[in-house]
DRENPA-3360 file (N, C-alpha, C; in nm, 2 decimals, always signed):
BEGIN
1 = METPLKSC = -1.25/-0.52/-2.14/-1.29/-0.43/-2.04/-1.36/-0.51/-1.93 ~ -1.32/-0.50/-1.81/-1.38/-0.58/-1.71/-1.39/-0.52/-1.57 ~ -1.47/-0.58/-1.49/-1.47/-0.54/-1.35/-1.46/-0.66/-1.26 ~ -1.41/-0.65/-1.14/-1.40/-0.76/-1.06/-1.54/-0.79/-1.00 ~ -1.64/-0.71/-1.04/-1.76/-0.72/-0.97/-1.89/-0.72/-1.06 ~ -1.89/-0.71/-1.19/-1.80/-0.70/-1.30/-1.84/-0.62/-1.42 ~ -1.85/-0.66/-1.54/-1.83/-0.57/-1.66/-1.95/-0.48/-1.70 ~ -1.91/-0.38/-1.78/-2.01/-0.28/-1.82/-2.12/-0.34/-1.90;
9 = VQRKAPHL = -2.10/-0.46/-1.96/-2.21/-0.52/-2.04/-2.29/-0.62/-1.96 ~ -2.25/-0.64/-1.83/-2.32/-0.74/-1.75/-2.46/-0.69/-1.73 ~ -2.55/-0.78/-1.71/-2.69/-0.75/-1.71/-2.75/-0.75/-1.57 ~ -2.72/-0.85/-1.49/-2.79/-0.86/-1.36/-2.69/-0.88/-1.24 ~ -2.61/-0.99/-1.25/-2.54/-1.03/-1.13/-2.42/-0.94/-1.10 ~ -2.40/-0.89/-0.98/-2.29/-0.80/-0.95/-2.15/-0.87/-0.94 ~ -2.14/-1.00/-0.95/-2.02/-1.07/-0.94/-1.98/-1.16/-1.06 ~ -2.05/-1.13/-1.17/-2.01/-1.20/-1.30/-1.96/-1.10/-1.40;
17 = GTRTGKFT = -1.85/-1.13/-1.46/-1.79/-1.03/-1.55/-1.78/-1.09/-1.69 ~ -1.80/-1.01/-1.79/-1.77/-1.06/-1.93/-1.65/-0.99/-1.98 ~ -1.59/-1.04/-2.08/-1.46/-0.99/-2.13/-1.44/-1.03/-2.27 ~ -1.32/-1.00/-2.32/-1.27/-1.04/-2.45/-1.28/-0.92/-2.55 ~ -1.17/-0.84/-2.55/-1.17/-0.72/-2.64/-1.06/-0.72/-2.74 ~ -0.97/-0.82/-2.75/-0.86/-0.82/-2.84/-0.78/-0.70/-2.82 ~ -0.74/-0.67/-2.70/-0.66/-0.55/-2.67/-0.53/-0.54/-2.74 ~ -0.48/-0.66/-2.78/-0.34/-0.66/-2.84/-0.35/-0.60/-2.98;
25 = TLPLAERK = -0.47/-0.58/-3.04/-0.48/-0.52/-3.17/-0.52/-0.38/-3.17 ~ -0.54/-0.32/-3.05/-0.59/-0.18/-3.04/-0.48/-0.09/-3.00 ~ -0.47/+0.03/-3.07/-0.37/+0.13/-3.02/-0.42/+0.20/-2.89 ~ -0.33/+0.27/-2.82/-0.37/+0.32/-2.69/-0.49/+0.42/-2.70 ~ -0.50/+0.49/-2.81/-0.61/+0.59/-2.82/-0.74/+0.52/-2.82 ~ -0.75/+0.41/-2.89/-0.88/+0.33/-2.89/-0.90/+0.26/-2.76 ~ -0.80/+0.22/-2.69/-0.82/+0.15/-2.56/-0.87/+0.26/-2.46 ~ -0.82/+0.38/-2.47/-0.88/+0.49/-2.38/-1.02/+0.51/-2.42;
33 = QLTELCVK = -1.05/+0.52/-2.55/-1.19/+0.54/-2.59/-1.28/+0.43/-2.54 ~ -1.24/+0.31/-2.54/-1.32/+0.20/-2.49/-1.35/+0.21/-2.34 ~ -1.24/+0.25/-2.27/-1.27/+0.27/-2.12/-1.37/+0.38/-2.10 ~ -1.36/+0.49/-2.17/-1.45/+0.60/-2.16/-1.60/+0.55/-2.19 ~ -1.61/+0.47/-2.29/-1.75/+0.43/-2.33/-1.80/+0.33/-2.23 ~ -1.72/+0.24/-2.18/-1.77/+0.15/-2.08/-1.81/+0.22/-1.95 ~ -1.73/+0.32/-1.91/-1.77/+0.40/-1.79/-1.90/+0.47/-1.82 ~ -1.91/+0.53/-1.94/-2.03/+0.60/-1.97/-2.16/+0.51/-1.97;
41 = FAAGRIPV = -2.15/+0.40/-2.03/-2.27/+0.31/-2.04/-2.30/+0.23/-1.91 ~ -2.19/+0.21/-1.83/-2.22/+0.15/-1.70/-2.30/+0.25/-1.61 ~ -2.27/+0.38/-1.64/-2.35/+0.49/-1.57/-2.36/+0.47/-1.42 ~ -2.26/+0.43/-1.36/-2.25/+0.42/-1.21/-2.33/+0.30/-1.16 ~ -2.39/+0.21/-1.24/-2.46/+0.10/-1.19/-2.37/-0.01/-1.14 ~ -2.26/-0.02/-1.20/-2.16/-0.12/-1.15/-2.02/-0.06/-1.17 ~ -1.92/-0.10/-1.09/-1.78/-0.05/-1.12/-1.72/-0.12/-1.24 ~ -1.64/-0.04/-1.31/-1.57/-0.08/-1.43/-1.42/-0.10/-1.40;
49 = VAGTGSNS = -1.37/-0.21/-1.44/-1.22/-0.23/-1.43/-1.17/-0.23/-1.57 ~ -1.07/-0.14/-1.59/-1.02/-0.12/-1.73/-0.89/-0.21/-1.75 ~ -0.89/-0.28/-1.86/-0.77/-0.36/-1.89/-0.66/-0.27/-1.94 ~ -0.54/-0.28/-1.88/-0.43/-0.19/-1.91/-0.30/-0.26/-1.95 ~ -0.31/-0.39/-1.97/-0.19/-0.47/-1.99/-0.11/-0.43/-2.12 ~ +0.02/-0.44/-2.12/+0.10/-0.41/-2.23/+0.24/-0.47/-2.20 ~ +0.33/-0.45/-2.30/+0.46/-0.51/-2.29/+0.57/-0.42/-2.23 ~ +0.53/-0.31/-2.18/+0.62/-0.22/-2.10/+0.55/-0.16/-1.99;
57 = TAGPVELA = +0.62/-0.09/-1.90/+0.55/-0.02/-1.79/+0.49/+0.11/-1.84 ~ +0.54/+0.17/-1.94/+0.49/+0.30/-1.98/+0.35/+0.29/-2.03 ~ +0.31/+0.19/-2.11/+0.18/+0.18/-2.16/+0.07/+0.16/-2.05 ~ +0.09/+0.06/-1.96/+0.00/+0.04/-1.85/-0.02/+0.16/-1.76 ~ +0.09/+0.23/-1.74/+0.09/+0.35/-1.65/+0.00/+0.46/-1.72 ~ +0.02/+0.48/-1.85/-0.06/+0.58/-1.92/-0.21/+0.54/-1.92 ~ -0.23/+0.42/-1.95/-0.37/+0.37/-1.95/-0.44/+0.37/-1.81 ~ -0.36/+0.34/-1.71/-0.41/+0.34/-1.58/-0.45/+0.48/-1.53;
65 = VHAAEAGA = -0.36/+0.58/-1.56/-0.39/+0.72/-1.52/-0.51/+0.76/-1.60 ~ -0.52/+0.73/-1.72/-0.64/+0.77/-1.80/-0.77/+0.70/-1.74 ~ -0.76/+0.57/-1.70/-0.87/+0.50/-1.64/-0.92/+0.57/-1.52 ~ -0.83/+0.61/-1.44/-0.87/+0.68/-1.31/-0.94/+0.81/-1.35 ~ -0.89/+0.89/-1.44/-0.95/+1.01/-1.48/-1.09/+0.99/-1.55 ~ -1.11/+0.87/-1.61/-1.23/+0.84/-1.68/-1.34/+0.79/-1.59 ~ -1.30/+0.75/-1.47/-1.39/+0.71/-1.37/-1.40/+0.56/-1.34 ~ -1.30/+0.48/-1.39/-1.29/+0.34/-1.36/-1.26/+0.32/-1.22;
73 = AAIMDVPP = -1.31/+0.20/-1.17/-1.30/+0.17/-1.02/-1.17/+0.10/-0.99 ~ -1.11/+0.04/-1.09/-0.99/-0.04/-1.08/-0.93/-0.07/-1.22 ~ -0.81/-0.12/-1.22/-0.75/-0.16/-1.35/-0.71/-0.31/-1.34 ~ -0.70/-0.37/-1.45/-0.65/-0.51/-1.46/-0.53/-0.51/-1.55 ~ -0.42/-0.57/-1.49/-0.30/-0.57/-1.57/-0.25/-0.72/-1.58 ~ -0.21/-0.75/-1.71/-0.14/-0.87/-1.74/+0.01/-0.85/-1.75 ~ +0.09/-0.95/-1.71/+0.23/-0.93/-1.72/+0.27/-0.92/-1.87 ~ +0.39/-0.85/-1.90/+0.44/-0.85/-2.04/+0.45/-0.99/-2.09;
81 = FYDPVNLE = +0.41/-1.01/-2.22/+0.41/-1.14/-2.28/+0.52/-1.14/-2.39 ~ +0.56/-1.25/-2.43/+0.67/-1.27/-2.52/+0.80/-1.28/-2.45 ~ +0.84/-1.17/-2.38/+0.96/-1.17/-2.29/+0.91/-1.17/-2.15 ~ +0.91/-1.29/-2.08/+0.86/-1.30/-1.94/+0.94/-1.21/-1.84 ~ +0.87/-1.15/-1.75/+0.94/-1.08/-1.64/+0.95/-1.18/-1.52 ~ +1.03/-1.14/-1.42/+1.04/-1.22/-1.30/+0.95/-1.15/-1.19 ~ +0.94/-1.21/-1.08/+0.86/-1.16/-0.97/+0.90/-1.02/-0.93 ~ +1.03/-1.00/-0.91/+1.08/-0.87/-0.87/+1.04/-0.76/-0.97;
89 = QLTEMMGG = +1.06/-0.79/-1.10/+1.02/-0.69/-1.20/+0.87/-0.67/-1.20 ~ +0.79/-0.78/-1.19/+0.65/-0.77/-1.19/+0.60/-0.68/-1.07 ~ +0.66/-0.70/-0.96/+0.62/-0.63/-0.84/+0.65/-0.48/-0.85 ~ +0.77/-0.45/-0.91/+0.80/-0.31/-0.94/+0.70/-0.24/-1.03 ~ +0.67/-0.32/-1.14/+0.58/-0.27/-1.24/+0.44/-0.24/-1.18 ~ +0.38/-0.34/-1.10/+0.25/-0.32/-1.05/+0.25/-0.20/-0.95 ~ +0.36/-0.19/-0.87/+0.37/-0.08/-0.78/+0.37/+0.06/-0.85 ~ +0.44/+0.06/-0.96/+0.45/+0.19/-1.04/+0.31/+0.22/-1.09;
97 = IHVASNLP = +0.24/+0.12/-1.14/+0.11/+0.15/-1.20/+0.01/+0.20/-1.09 ~ +0.02/+0.14/-0.97/-0.07/+0.19/-0.86/-0.03/+0.33/-0.82 ~ +0.09/+0.36/-0.80/+0.14/+0.49/-0.76/+0.09/+0.60/-0.85 ~ +0.10/+0.57/-0.98/+0.06/+0.67/-1.09/-0.09/+0.69/-1.09 ~ -0.17/+0.58/-1.07/-0.31/+0.59/-1.09/-0.39/+0.60/-0.96 ~ -0.33/+0.55/-0.85/-0.40/+0.54/-0.72/-0.52/+0.45/-0.73 ~ -0.52/+0.35/-0.83/-0.63/+0.26/-0.84/-0.59/+0.12/-0.79 ~ -0.68/+0.05/-0.73/-0.65/-0.09/-0.70/-0.63/-0.17/-0.83;
105 = IMYYNIPS = -0.56/-0.28/-0.82/-0.52/-0.36/-0.94/-0.58/-0.50/-0.93 ~ -0.63/-0.55/-1.04/-0.66/-0.70/-1.06/-0.54/-0.76/-1.14 ~ -0.48/-0.86/-1.08/-0.37/-0.92/-1.15/-0.43/-1.03/-1.24 ~ -0.39/-1.03/-1.37/-0.44/-1.12/-1.47/-0.34/-1.23/-1.48 ~ -0.36/-1.34/-1.41/-0.27/-1.45/-1.41/-0.30/-1.55/-1.52 ~ -0.21/-1.54/-1.63/-0.23/-1.63/-1.74/-0.09/-1.68/-1.79 ~ -0.04/-1.78/-1.72/+0.10/-1.82/-1.75/+0.12/-1.87/-1.89 ~ +0.01/-1.92/-1.96/+0.03/-1.97/-2.09/+0.06/-1.86/-2.19;
113 = ASGLTLSP = +0.02/-1.74/-2.16/+0.05/-1.62/-2.24/+0.17/-1.54/-2.20 ~ +0.18/-1.53/-2.06/+0.29/-1.44/-2.01/+0.42/-1.51/-1.99 ~ +0.41/-1.64/-1.98/+0.54/-1.72/-1.95/+0.58/-1.71/-1.81 ~ +0.50/-1.65/-1.72/+0.53/-1.63/-1.58/+0.44/-1.71/-1.49 ~ +0.50/-1.81/-1.42/+0.42/-1.89/-1.33/+0.46/-1.86/-1.19 ~ +0.36/-1.81/-1.11/+0.38/-1.77/-0.97/+0.31/-1.87/-0.88 ~ +0.36/-1.89/-0.76/+0.29/-1.98/-0.66/+0.18/-1.89/-0.60 ~ +0.08/-1.96/-0.54/-0.03/-1.88/-0.47/+0.02/-1.78/-0.37;
121 = TEIAGLSK = +0.13/-1.82/-0.30/+0.18/-1.73/-0.20/+0.24/-1.60/-0.27 ~ +0.31/-1.63/-0.38/+0.37/-1.51/-0.45/+0.27/-1.42/-0.51 ~ +0.16/-1.48/-0.56/+0.05/-1.40/-0.61/-0.01/-1.32/-0.50 ~ -0.04/-1.38/-0.39/-0.10/-1.31/-0.28/-0.01/-1.20/-0.23 ~ +0.12/-1.22/-0.24/+0.22/-1.12/-0.19/+0.22/-0.99/-0.27 ~ +0.16/-0.99/-0.39/+0.14/-0.87/-0.47/+0.05/-0.77/-0.41 ~ -0.02/-0.82/-0.30/-0.11/-0.72/-0.23/-0.03/-0.61/-0.17 ~ +0.09/-0.62/-0.15/+0.17/-0.51/-0.09/+0.19/-0.40/-0.18;
129 = VRVKYLKD = +0.16/-0.42/-0.31/+0.16/-0.31/-0.41/+0.02/-0.28/-0.46 ~ -0.08/-0.31/-0.38/-0.22/-0.28/-0.41/-0.28/-0.37/-0.52 ~ -0.23/-0.49/-0.53/-0.30/-0.59/-0.61/-0.40/-0.65/-0.52 ~ -0.53/-0.61/-0.54/-0.63/-0.65/-0.44/-0.71/-0.77/-0.50 ~ -0.71/-0.79/-0.63/-0.79/-0.89/-0.70/-0.71/-0.98/-0.79 ~ -0.76/-1.09/-0.82/-0.69/-1.18/-0.91/-0.79/-1.24/-1.01 ~ -0.76/-1.23/-1.14/-0.83/-1.31/-1.24/-0.74/-1.43/-1.27 ~ -0.78/-1.55/-1.23/-0.69/-1.66/-1.25/-0.73/-1.74/-1.37;
137 = TSGNAPAL = -0.64/-1.73/-1.47/-0.66/-1.80/-1.59/-0.55/-1.90/-1.61 ~ -0.51/-1.96/-1.50/-0.40/-2.06/-1.50/-0.45/-2.20/-1.53 ~ -0.58/-2.22/-1.50/-0.64/-2.36/-1.52/-0.59/-2.45/-1.40 ~ -0.53/-2.39/-1.30/-0.47/-2.47/-1.19/-0.57/-2.47/-1.08 ~ -0.66/-2.56/-1.07/-0.77/-2.56/-0.97/-0.71/-2.57/-0.83 ~ -0.62/-2.66/-0.80/-0.56/-2.66/-0.66/-0.50/-2.53/-0.62 ~ -0.43/-2.46/-0.71/-0.37/-2.33/-0.67/-0.48/-2.23/-0.65 ~ -0.59/-2.23/-0.73/-0.70/-2.14/-0.71/-0.77/-2.17/-0.57;
145 = TELVFGLS = -0.78/-2.29/-0.54/-0.84/-2.33/-0.41/-0.76/-2.27/-0.29 ~ -0.62/-2.28/-0.30/-0.54/-2.23/-0.20/-0.55/-2.08/-0.19 ~ -0.57/-2.01/-0.30/-0.59/-1.87/-0.29/-0.73/-1.83/-0.23 ~ -0.83/-1.91/-0.26/-0.96/-1.88/-0.21/-0.97/-1.91/-0.06 ~ -0.91/-2.02/-0.02/-0.93/-2.06/+0.12/-0.82/-2.02/+0.21 ~ -0.69/-2.02/+0.16/-0.58/-1.99/+0.25/-0.53/-1.85/+0.24 ~ -0.56/-1.77/+0.14/-0.49/-1.64/+0.12/-0.59/-1.53/+0.09 ~ -0.72/-1.56/+0.12/-0.82/-1.46/+0.08/-0.81/-1.33/+0.17;
153 = DQITAFNG = -0.74/-1.34/+0.28/-0.72/-1.21/+0.35/-0.62/-1.12/+0.28 ~ -0.55/-1.17/+0.18/-0.46/-1.08/+0.11/-0.51/-1.04/-0.03 ~ -0.58/-1.13/-0.10/-0.62/-1.11/-0.23/-0.76/-1.18/-0.26 ~ -0.84/-1.12/-0.34/-0.97/-1.18/-0.37/-0.96/-1.24/-0.51 ~ -0.98/-1.37/-0.51/-0.95/-1.45/-0.64/-1.08/-1.48/-0.71 ~ -1.08/-1.45/-0.84/-1.19/-1.48/-0.93/-1.14/-1.58/-1.04 ~ -1.22/-1.68/-1.07/-1.18/-1.77/-1.17/-1.19/-1.70/-1.31 ~ -1.10/-1.73/-1.40/-1.10/-1.67/-1.53/-1.08/-1.77/-1.64;
161 = WDTLTFYG = -1.10/-1.90/-1.60/-1.08/-2.01/-1.70/-1.22/-2.07/-1.72 ~ -1.28/-2.05/-1.84/-1.42/-2.08/-1.87/-1.47/-2.22/-1.82 ~ -1.39/-2.32/-1.85/-1.44/-2.45/-1.82/-1.43/-2.49/-1.67 ~ -1.37/-2.39/-1.59/-1.36/-2.41/-1.45/-1.46/-2.32/-1.37 ~ -1.55/-2.26/-1.45/-1.64/-2.16/-1.38/-1.73/-2.23/-1.27 ~ -1.78/-2.34/-1.30/-1.87/-2.41/-1.20/-1.78/-2.44/-1.08 ~ -1.66/-2.49/-1.10/-1.57/-2.53/-0.99/-1.54/-2.40/-0.91 ~ -1.50/-2.29/-0.98/-1.46/-2.17/-0.91/-1.57/-2.12/-0.82;
169 = LAAGCPGG = -1.70/-2.12/-0.86/-1.81/-2.07/-0.78/-1.83/-2.17/-0.67 ~ -1.83/-2.30/-0.69/-1.85/-2.40/-0.59/-1.74/-2.40/-0.48 ~ -1.62/-2.36/-0.53/-1.51/-2.36/-0.44/-1.50/-2.24/-0.35 ~ -1.58/-2.14/-0.38/-1.59/-2.02/-0.30/-1.55/-1.89/-0.36 ~ -1.51/-1.89/-0.49/-1.48/-1.76/-0.56/-1.61/-1.67/-0.55 ~ -1.59/-1.55/-0.52/-1.71/-1.46/-0.51/-1.76/-1.42/-0.65 ~ -1.70/-1.47/-0.76/-1.75/-1.44/-0.89/-1.66/-1.50/-0.99 ~ -1.68/-1.46/-1.12/-1.59/-1.51/-1.22/-1.58/-1.41/-1.33;
177 = VWGAANII = -1.47/-1.41/-1.41/-1.45/-1.34/-1.53/-1.47/-1.44/-1.64 ~ -1.58/-1.42/-1.72/-1.62/-1.54/-1.80/-1.67/-1.49/-1.93 ~ -1.59/-1.53/-2.03/-1.62/-1.48/-2.17/-1.75/-1.54/-2.22 ~ -1.79/-1.66/-2.18/-1.91/-1.72/-2.23/-2.03/-1.63/-2.19 ~ -2.02/-1.55/-2.08/-2.13/-1.47/-2.03/-2.17/-1.37/-2.14 ~ -2.08/-1.34/-2.24/-2.12/-1.25/-2.35/-2.23/-1.32/-2.43 ~ -2.23/-1.45/-2.44/-2.32/-1.53/-2.52/-2.44/-1.58/-2.45 ~ -2.42/-1.62/-2.32/-2.53/-1.67/-2.24/-2.55/-1.60/-2.11;
185 = PELAVELY = -2.58/-1.46/-2.12/-2.58/-1.38/-2.00/-2.68/-1.43/-1.89 ~ -2.80/-1.46/-1.94/-2.91/-1.50/-1.84/-2.87/-1.63/-1.78 ~ -2.82/-1.73/-1.85/-2.78/-1.85/-1.80/-2.66/-1.84/-1.70 ~ -2.57/-1.75/-1.74/-2.46/-1.72/-1.65/-2.51/-1.67/-1.51 ~ -2.60/-1.57/-1.52/-2.65/-1.52/-1.39/-2.72/-1.62/-1.31 ~ -2.80/-1.71/-1.38/-2.88/-1.81/-1.31/-2.78/-1.91/-1.24 ~ -2.67/-1.94/-1.31/-2.57/-2.03/-1.25/-2.51/-1.97/-1.13 ~ -2.47/-1.84/-1.14/-2.41/-1.77/-1.03/-2.50/-1.77/-0.91;
193 = EAVAVKGD = -2.63/-1.74/-0.93/-2.72/-1.73/-0.82/-2.75/-1.87/-0.76 ~ -2.75/-1.97/-0.84/-2.78/-2.11/-0.79/-2.66/-2.16/-0.71 ~ -2.54/-2.14/-0.76/-2.42/-2.20/-0.69/-2.37/-2.10/-0.58 ~ -2.34/-1.98/-0.62/-2.27/-1.89/-0.53/-2.36/-1.83/-0.42 ~ -2.49/-1.80/-0.46/-2.58/-1.74/-0.37/-2.66/-1.84/-0.28 ~ -2.72/-1.93/-0.35/-2.82/-2.03/-0.29/-2.75/-2.16/-0.24 ~ -2.63/-2.19/-0.30/-2.56/-2.31/-0.26/-2.63/-2.43/-0.31 ~ -2.71/-2.42/-0.42/-2.79/-2.53/-0.48/-2.71/-2.60/-0.59;
201 = LKRGRELW = -2.62/-2.69/-0.55/-2.53/-2.76/-0.64/-2.61/-2.84/-0.74 ~ -2.72/-2.90/-0.70/-2.80/-2.98/-0.79/-2.85/-2.90/-0.91 ~ -2.91/-2.78/-0.88/-2.95/-2.69/-0.98/-2.83/-2.64/-1.06 ~ -2.73/-2.61/-0.99/-2.61/-2.56/-1.06/-2.55/-2.66/-1.16 ~ -2.55/-2.79/-1.13/-2.51/-2.89/-1.22/-2.60/-2.89/-1.35 ~ -2.73/-2.88/-1.33/-2.82/-2.88/-1.44/-2.79/-2.76/-1.54 ~ -2.76/-2.65/-1.48/-2.73/-2.53/-1.56/-2.60/-2.54/-1.63 ~ -2.50/-2.60/-1.55/-2.37/-2.61/-1.60/-2.36/-2.71/-1.72;
209 = SKAWPICK = -2.45/-2.81/-1.72/-2.45/-2.90/-1.83/-2.48/-2.83/-1.96 ~ -2.55/-2.72/-1.95/-2.59/-2.64/-2.07/-2.47/-2.55/-2.11 ~ -2.41/-2.49/-2.01/-2.30/-2.39/-2.03/-2.17/-2.45/-2.07 ~ -2.14/-2.57/-2.01/-2.00/-2.62/-2.03/-1.97/-2.65/-2.17 ~ -2.06/-2.71/-2.25/-2.02/-2.74/-2.39/-1.98/-2.61/-2.47 ~ -2.04/-2.50/-2.44/-2.01/-2.37/-2.50/-1.87/-2.33/-2.45 ~ -1.84/-2.34/-2.32/-1.71/-2.30/-2.27/-1.60/-2.38/-2.33 ~ -1.62/-2.51/-2.35/-1.52/-2.60/-2.41/-1.50/-2.56/-2.55;
217 = FLESHNYA = -1.61/-2.53/-2.62/-1.59/-2.48/-2.76/-1.50/-2.36/-2.77 ~ -1.53/-2.26/-2.68/-1.46/-2.13/-2.69/-1.31/-2.16/-2.66 ~ -1.28/-2.24/-2.57/-1.14/-2.27/-2.54/-1.07/-2.35/-2.64 ~ -1.14/-2.41/-2.73/-1.09/-2.49/-2.84/-1.06/-2.43/-2.97 ~ -1.12/-2.30/-2.99/-1.12/-2.24/-3.12/-1.09/-2.09/-3.11 ~ -0.96/-2.06/-3.09/-0.92/-1.92/-3.08/-1.02/-1.84/-3.00 ~ -1.00/-1.83/-2.87/-1.10/-1.78/-2.78/-1.17/-1.65/-2.82 ~ -1.10/-1.55/-2.84/-1.17/-1.42/-2.87/-1.25/-1.43/-2.99;
225 = AAVKTGVE = -1.20/-1.50/-3.10/-1.28/-1.51/-3.22/-1.40/-1.59/-3.20 ~ -1.39/-1.70/-3.12/-1.50/-1.78/-3.09/-1.61/-1.71/-3.01 ~ -1.57/-1.63/-2.91/-1.66/-1.55/-2.83/-1.74/-1.45/-2.92 ~ -1.67/-1.38/-3.00/-1.73/-1.28/-3.09/-1.82/-1.35/-3.19 ~ -1.78/-1.47/-3.24/-1.87/-1.55/-3.33/-2.00/-1.58/-3.26 ~ -1.99/-1.62/-3.13/-2.11/-1.66/-3.05/-2.20/-1.54/-3.03 ~ -2.14/-1.42/-3.01/-2.22/-1.30/-2.99/-2.29/-1.27/-3.12 ~ -2.22/-1.28/-3.23/-2.29/-1.25/-3.36/-2.41/-1.35/-3.38;
233 = LTGQSTGE = -2.39/-1.47/-3.34/-2.50/-1.57/-3.36/-2.62/-1.54/-3.27 ~ -2.60/-1.47/-3.17/-2.72/-1.43/-3.09/-2.78/-1.30/-3.13 ~ -2.73/-1.25/-3.25/-2.80/-1.13/-3.31/-2.74/-1.00/-3.27 ~ -2.62/-0.99/-3.21/-2.55/-0.87/-3.17/-2.43/-0.85/-3.26 ~ -2.42/-0.74/-3.32/-2.30/-0.71/-3.41/-2.18/-0.68/-3.32 ~ -2.07/-0.74/-3.36/-1.94/-0.71/-3.29/-1.84/-0.63/-3.37 ~ -1.88/-0.60/-3.50/-1.78/-0.54/-3.58/-1.67/-0.63/-3.63 ~ -1.69/-0.76/-3.60/-1.59/-0.86/-3.64/-1.46/-0.84/-3.56;
241 = LRKPFALR = -1.35/-0.88/-3.61/-1.22/-0.87/-3.54/-1.12/-0.80/-3.63 ~ -1.02/-0.75/-3.56/-0.90/-0.69/-3.64/-0.82/-0.80/-3.70 ~ -0.78/-0.78/-3.82/-0.69/-0.87/-3.89/-0.56/-0.88/-3.81 ~ -0.50/-1.00/-3.81/-0.52/-1.12/-3.89/-0.63/-1.21/-3.83 ~ -0.70/-1.17/-3.72/-0.81/-1.25/-3.66/-0.94/-1.24/-3.74 ~ -1.02/-1.34/-3.73/-1.15/-1.34/-3.80/-1.25/-1.43/-3.73 ~ -1.38/-1.41/-3.76/-1.48/-1.49/-3.70/-1.46/-1.64/-3.75 ~ -1.51/-1.73/-3.68/-1.49/-1.87/-3.71/-1.56/-1.91/-3.84;
249 = SLELQEEL = -1.52/-2.02/-3.90/-1.57/-2.07/-4.03/-1.72/-2.10/-4.01 ~ -1.79/-2.11/-4.13/-1.93/-2.15/-4.13/-1.96/-2.28/-4.06 ~ -1.87/-2.38/-4.08/-1.89/-2.51/-4.02/-1.88/-2.50/-3.87 ~ -1.79/-2.42/-3.82/-1.78/-2.40/-3.67/-1.89/-2.32/-3.62 ~ -1.94/-2.22/-3.70/-2.05/-2.14/-3.66/-2.18/-2.23/-3.64 ~ -2.20/-2.32/-3.73/-2.31/-2.41/-3.71/-2.30/-2.50/-3.59 ~ -2.18/-2.54/-3.56/-2.16/-2.62/-3.44/-2.19/-2.54/-3.31 ~ -2.14/-2.42/-3.31/-2.16/-2.33/-3.20/-2.30/-2.29/-3.18;
257 = KGLIKNAG = -2.37/-2.27/-3.30/-2.51/-2.23/-3.30/-2.59/-2.35/-3.23 ~ -2.56/-2.47/-3.26/-2.63/-2.58/-3.20/-2.61/-2.58/-3.05 ~ -2.49/-2.56/-3.00/-2.46/-2.55/-2.86/-2.54/-2.44/-2.79 ~ -2.54/-2.33/-2.85/-2.62/-2.21/-2.80/-2.77/-2.24/-2.79 ~ -2.82/-2.30/-2.89/-2.96/-2.34/-2.89/-2.99/-2.44/-2.78 ~ -2.90/-2.54/-2.76/-2.92/-2.64/-2.66/-2.92/-2.57/-2.52 ~ -2.85/-2.46/-2.51/-2.85/-2.38/-2.38/-2.97/-2.30/-2.36 ~ -3.06/-2.30/-2.46/-3.19/-2.23/-2.45/-3.18/-2.08/-2.49;
265 = VKTV = -3.08/-2.05/-2.57/-3.06/-1.91/-2.62/-3.10/-1.90/-2.76 ~ -3.17/-1.80/-2.80/-3.21/-1.78/-2.94/-3.09/-1.74/-3.03 ~ -3.09/-1.79/-3.15/-2.99/-1.75/-3.24/-3.05/-1.70/-3.37 ~ -2.97/-1.63/-3.45/-3.02/-1.58/-3.58/-2.98/-1.67/-3.69;
% end
């Protein structure tokens, strides 16, 4: 569950989002319930963007219509995975989702999962079907730079690759969709304010030196499982994960606990 401005669990900064809900393991009814709960607990303080990605058009349309009825500000859609679509099919799909829900769309660009690689110009071109925002989890920093500097009149790009968070903010992204913010929310806010608001790169580097090892760990050990393991280590219950996924091993938990402590966050 996310917002481009961002998530319902975000604590302070209006342009940092947290994420990671293992949507692939949830039936539509539970995803709808999750949207309703996020809107409820956000209580109008921040806009909520509901994730609606699925492997057909029918699922995202149903979820997007529900998100609009529930009070979400926008929806985020990832292309079908396993069987990649082409640009024409993607455009038709996004257009259908917008027409059904009348909500703006954040395009979740993750070629490693979707099998679809688009150029910056092609991504920006999705604006014609009301794709207003981009969560870029391509890991392609030059392409992200082109979107931020050359195509920002068509689409607003947010970095969604954890280990590129500092770069994204320094390059001019107005925020980020950042799983590690679930574990280090205060540090995430401080980094955002130092780099994106104050332009204090020196202070930003100091903060990033604490956050980056955690980001690298998350990207190295089944991302969603690692994020939820980190949240558990800070004393917040996550309900674990749906099988076949599971929290990380005790050995990895100890490693992550050390990184979290080094970042100045208390662990249990």
